[in-house]
C-alpha positions in Angstrom: 69.4 65.4 36.1 72.9 64.0 36.6 76.3 65.4 36.4 79.3 63.6 34.8 82.6 63.9 36.6 85.9 62.4 35.6 87.4 60.6 38.6 90.3 59.0 36.8 91.4 58.9 33.2 89.0 56.8 31.3 86.5 56.6 34.2 83.4 58.6 34.7 81.3 58.9 37.8 77.6 59.9 37.7 76.5 62.0 40.6 73.0 63.4 41.0 72.7 67.2 40.9 70.3 69.2 42.8 69.8 70.8 46.2 71.7 69.5 49.1 69.7 67.8 51.7 69.3 69.8 54.8 70.1 68.2 58.1 67.0 67.7 60.2 66.7 70.3 62.9 66.8 69.2 66.5 63.7 70.0 68.3 64.2 72.3 71.3 62.6 70.9 74.4 61.4 73.5 76.8 62.1 72.9 80.5 58.7 73.9 81.9 59.5 72.8 85.4 62.7 74.7 85.6 61.1 77.8 84.1 58.2 77.7 86.6 60.5 77.3 89.5 62.6 80.2 88.2 59.6 82.5 88.0 58.4 81.4 91.4 61.9 82.2 92.9 61.9 85.6 91.1 58.5 86.4 92.7 59.8 85.4 96.1 62.7 87.8 95.7 60.9 90.7 94.0 57.7 90.8 96.1 59.4 91.8 99.4 61.5 94.4 97.6 58.4 95.8 96.0 56.6 96.0 99.4 59.6 97.7 101.0 59.8 100.4 98.3 56.1 101.2 98.1 55.6 101.2 101.8 58.5 103.7 102.3 56.4 106.2 100.2 53.2 105.8 102.3 52.2 108.0 105.2 52.2 106.4 108.6 48.5 107.0 109.0 47.7 105.2 105.8 49.9 102.2 106.4 47.4 100.3 108.6 44.3 101.4 106.5 45.5 100.5 103.0 46.2 97.3 101.2 49.8 96.3 102.0 50.6 95.4 98.4 48.8 98.3 96.8 50.9 101.3 95.7 50.4 104.5 97.7 47.5 106.7 96.5 49.3 109.8 97.7 53.1 109.2 97.6 55.1 111.2 100.1 58.7 111.8 100.9 58.1 112.7 104.5 59.5 109.4 105.6 62.8 110.0 103.8 62.9 113.5 105.2 62.3 112.2 108.7 65.1 109.6 108.3 67.6 112.2 107.1 66.7 114.6 109.9 67.2 111.8 112.5 71.0 111.8 112.4 71.0 109.4 109.4 74.1 111.2 107.8 76.0 110.5 111.1 75.1 106.8 111.1 76.0 106.6 107.4 79.4 108.2 108.1 80.1 105.7 110.9 79.2 102.7 108.8 81.4 104.1 105.9 84.3 104.5 108.3 83.9 101.0 109.7 83.5 99.4 106.3 86.4 101.1 104.6 88.6 100.9 107.6 88.0 97.1 107.8 87.9 96.1 104.1 91.0 97.9 102.9 93.5 96.5 105.6 91.9 93.1 105.5 92.1 92.7 101.7 95.6 94.1 101.5 96.9 91.8 104.3 95.0 88.8 102.8 96.4 89.4 99.3 100.0 89.6 100.6 99.5 86.5 102.8 97.9 84.6 100.0 100.9 85.5 97.7 103.4 84.3 100.3 101.5 81.1 100.9 101.4 80.2 97.2 104.9 81.3 96.3 106.6 79.6 99.3 104.5 76.5 99.3 107.4 74.4 100.7 107.8 76.6 103.8 106.4 74.7 106.8 105.7 77.9 108.8 103.6 79.3 106.0 101.7 76.0 105.7 100.9 76.2 109.4 99.7 79.8 108.9 97.5 78.7 106.0 95.9 76.0 108.2 95.4 78.7 110.9 93.5 80.8 108.4 91.4 77.9 107.3 90.5 77.2 111.0 89.2 80.7 111.2 86.5 79.8 108.8 85.1 77.3 111.2 84.7 79.7 114.1 81.4 81.8 114.0 81.3 85.3 115.2 78.6 84.5 117.8 81.0 82.0 119.5 83.7 84.6 120.1 81.6 87.7 121.0 82.3 87.4 124.8 86.2 87.1 124.3 86.1 89.9 121.9 84.1 92.0 124.4 86.6 91.3 127.1 89.6 92.1 124.9 88.0 95.4 123.8 87.4 96.3 127.4 91.0 95.5 128.3 92.3 97.7 125.4 90.1 100.6 126.5 88.5 100.7 123.1 84.8 100.1 124.1 82.3 102.5 122.5 84.6 103.5 119.7 84.6 102.8 115.9 88.0 101.1 116.3 86.3 98.5 118.5 84.2 97.6 115.4 87.1 97.8 112.9 89.6 95.4 114.5 87.3 92.4 114.9 85.8 93.0 111.4 89.4 92.8 110.0 90.1 89.6 111.8 86.9 87.8 110.6 87.3 89.1 107.0 90.9 87.7 106.6 90.3 83.8 106.5 87.9 83.7 103.6 89.8 86.4 101.7 93.0 84.5 102.0 91.3 81.3 100.8 89.8 82.9 97.7 92.9 85.0 96.8 95.2 82.1 97.2 93.2 80.0 94.8 93.3 82.8 92.2 97.1 83.3 92.6 97.6 79.5 92.0 95.9 79.8 88.6 98.5 82.3 87.4 101.0 80.4 85.2 104.3 79.8 86.9 106.1 80.8 83.7 105.1 84.4 84.3 106.6 84.4 87.7 109.8 82.8 86.3 110.0 85.4 83.6 109.7 88.3 86.1 112.4 86.7 88.2 114.8 86.3 85.2 114.2 90.0 84.4 115.5 90.9 87.8 112.2 91.8 89.4 112.0 91.6 93.2 109.2 89.8 95.0 107.5 93.0 95.8 107.5 94.1 92.2 106.2 90.7 91.1 103.5 91.0 93.7 102.1 94.4 92.6 103.0 94.4 88.9 102.0 90.8 88.0 99.9 89.0 90.7 97.7 92.0 91.6 96.5 92.9 88.0 95.8 89.3 87.2 93.8 88.7 90.4 91.9 92.0 90.3 88.5 90.2 89.8 89.1 88.2 93.0 90.2 91.3 94.9 87.0 93.1 93.9 84.9 90.1 94.7 86.2 89.7 98.3 86.1 93.4 98.8 82.4 93.7 97.9 81.6 90.5 99.9 83.4 91.8 103.0 81.9 95.3 102.7 78.4 93.8 102.5 79.0 91.7 105.6 80.4 94.6 107.6 77.9 97.1 106.3 75.0 94.9 107.5 76.7 93.8 110.7 74.5 94.1 113.8 76.0 92.0 116.5 79.3 93.8 116.9 77.8 97.4 117.0 75.1 96.4 119.5 77.7 94.8 121.9 80.7 97.0 121.5 79.1 100.5 121.3 76.7 102.4 123.5 76.7 106.1 122.6 74.2 107.3 119.9 76.9 109.1 118.0 78.8 105.7 117.5 75.8 103.9 116.0 76.0 102.4 112.5 73.1 102.1 110.1 71.7 98.8 111.3 71.3 100.3 114.8 69.8 103.5 113.3 66.5 101.6 112.9 66.0 101.9 116.7 65.4 105.6 116.3 62.0 104.9 114.8 60.8 102.4 117.4 58.6 104.0 120.1 57.4 102.6 123.4 54.1 101.3 122.0 54.4 101.5 118.2 56.9 101.4 115.3 57.0 103.8 112.4 57.1 101.1 109.8 57.3 103.4 106.7 60.2 105.4 108.2 62.0 102.1 109.1 61.6 100.9 105.5 62.7 104.3 104.1 65.9 103.8 106.3 66.3 100.3 104.8 66.1 101.7 101.3 68.7 104.4 102.0 70.9 101.8 103.7 70.7 99.6 100.6 71.6 102.2 98.0 75.4 102.4 98.7 75.7 98.6 98.3 73.6 98.7 95.1 75.8 101.5 93.7 78.9 99.5 94.7 77.6 96.5 92.8 76.7 98.5 89.7 80.2 100.0 89.6 82.1 96.7 90.1 79.6 94.2 88.6 81.9 93.2 85.8 84.8 92.4 88.1 82.5 90.7 90.5 80.9 88.4 88.0 84.2 87.5 86.4 85.6 86.8 89.9 82.6 84.6 90.8 82.6 82.7 87.5 86.4 82.2 87.2 87.4 78.6 86.8 84.1 77.4 85.4 85.3 77.6 81.8 88.3 75.3 82.4 
């Protein structure tokens, strides 16, 4: 059948009527190689975590007799009870004090420094300070442990939590300044000019404009620095000596005997040590993911 349409006066156009032709669907090609590699990588990550969790519920006497990858036949919480009774709350409190006491000052100072570097980009002094921060990224902690040890001795801070907090702040600042400065540069200059025309001071602009817009970056660097400090081993083992100043990474020594190691208790301590970081990630995962993926959509 055909349909008669009038295009112009005195002129008819014959157009076929019927169903419209559907566009051919594009065939979806499956990436078997990428999928296989992804599953292999997932297995590499999941299998050690699975082994740690199931072993923490095994009795020490059954650890060497059973299949390492088999779940426990008689799960027990004795390992967790042993960990908690072995001054684990004290080690947890020390790690919490060191992490919070290092992350909060480091992030606040880095945020203010990054704001000053971005807003006063023509200042030569601030440019040199920025280069100084960038040079800090090239210096590993292991290369400075002896000078840090001597400085802590001279300051009479050896075997104290403050001896762990001060170097942790110093090593957290360079990367934090770099990340926060890049985020502050992405804030439109028109917003800063609008705040200035409204009579807002630099301090008001810093906390009322820059801070809310860069909150994902602040959360990202906070979680990253907290993770590095929480798992830090070198500074606590060099700068502390007393058992009551130990942090969680050093707490694993409590389950190491002269001739043997209580592996299930060690892994139970690892699980309890990981839980605060896991909870912190669950709470701030949205801000963390938005901070890590910022800029990819531009």
